[in-house]
C-alpha positions in Angstrom: 0.0 0.0 0.0 1.1 3.5 -0.8 1.0 5.6 2.3 0.4 9.3 1.8 0.7 12.0 4.4 -2.0 14.6 4.9 0.1 17.2 3.1 0.6 14.9 0.1 -3.1 14.2 -0.1 -3.7 18.0 0.1 -1.2 18.7 -2.8 -2.6 15.8 -4.9 -6.1 17.1 -4.5 -5.0 20.7 -5.3 -3.2 19.5 -8.5 -6.1 17.4 -9.7 -8.5 20.2 -9.1 -6.3 22.7 -10.9 -5.9 20.4 -13.8 -9.7 19.9 -14.1 -10.2 23.6 -13.9 -7.5 24.4 -16.5 -9.1 21.9 -18.9 -12.7 23.2 -18.2 -13.7 19.8 -16.9 -15.3 21.1 -13.8 -17.5 24.1 -12.9 -17.6 24.7 -9.2 -21.0 25.4 -7.6 -19.6 25.6 -4.1 -16.4 27.1 -2.6 -13.1 25.5 -3.8 -12.2 24.5 -0.2 -15.4 22.4 0.0 -14.5 20.6 -3.2 -10.9 20.1 -2.0 -12.2 18.7 1.3 -14.5 16.3 -0.5 -11.6 15.1 -2.7 -9.4 14.6 0.4 -12.1 12.7 2.1 -12.6 10.4 -0.9 -8.9 9.7 -1.2 -8.6 8.9 2.5 -11.7 6.6 2.3 -10.0 4.7 -0.5 -6.7 4.4 1.3 -8.5 3.2 4.4 -10.4 0.6 2.3 -7.0 -0.7 1.1 -5.7 -0.9 4.7 -8.8 -2.8 5.8 -8.4 -5.1 2.8 -4.8 -5.9 3.7 -5.8 -6.7 7.3 -8.4 -9.1 6.0 -5.9 -10.8 3.7 -3.4 -11.2 6.6 -6.2 -12.8 8.7 -7.1 -15.2 5.8 -3.4 -16.2 5.5 -3.2 -16.7 9.3 -6.2 -19.0 9.1 -4.7 -20.9 6.2 -1.5 -21.4 8.1 -3.4 -22.7 11.2 -5.1 -25.2 9.0 -1.7 -26.5 8.0 -1.7 -25.2 4.4 1.7 -24.4 3.1 2.2 -21.4 0.8 4.6 -18.5 0.1 3.2 -15.5 2.0 4.4 -12.9 -0.5 2.8 -14.6 -3.5 -0.4 -15.6 -1.6 -0.8 -12.1 -0.2 -0.8 -10.5 -3.6 -3.1 -13.1 -5.0 -5.6 -12.8 -2.2 -5.4 -9.0 -2.1 -6.1 -8.8 -5.9 -9.0 -11.3 -5.7 -10.6 -9.6 -2.6 -10.1 -6.1 -4.1 -12.0 -7.2 -7.2 -14.8 -8.8 -5.2 -15.2 -5.8 -2.9 -14.6 -3.3 -5.7 -11.6 -1.7 -3.9 -9.4 0.4 -6.2 -5.7 -0.5 -5.7 
């Protein structure tokens, strides 16, 4: 997972919004700071969904190990994460 700081998320949101505005892809009907806050909230929500997904994957792998199944954790992690992300419609 890519970890972003609050300031990185702020800059990312500002850059995206500036690009949308420069290409006339968006017309603001509320203050820009409200739009930026909504964008930051959406990014944080997606990042948290990925963190939650990773916790679930680790839990599944722990269960598999307790059942005596042998596998390579690195390969299995990526496989399970991709599969669960698709099922839960989490954007990676």
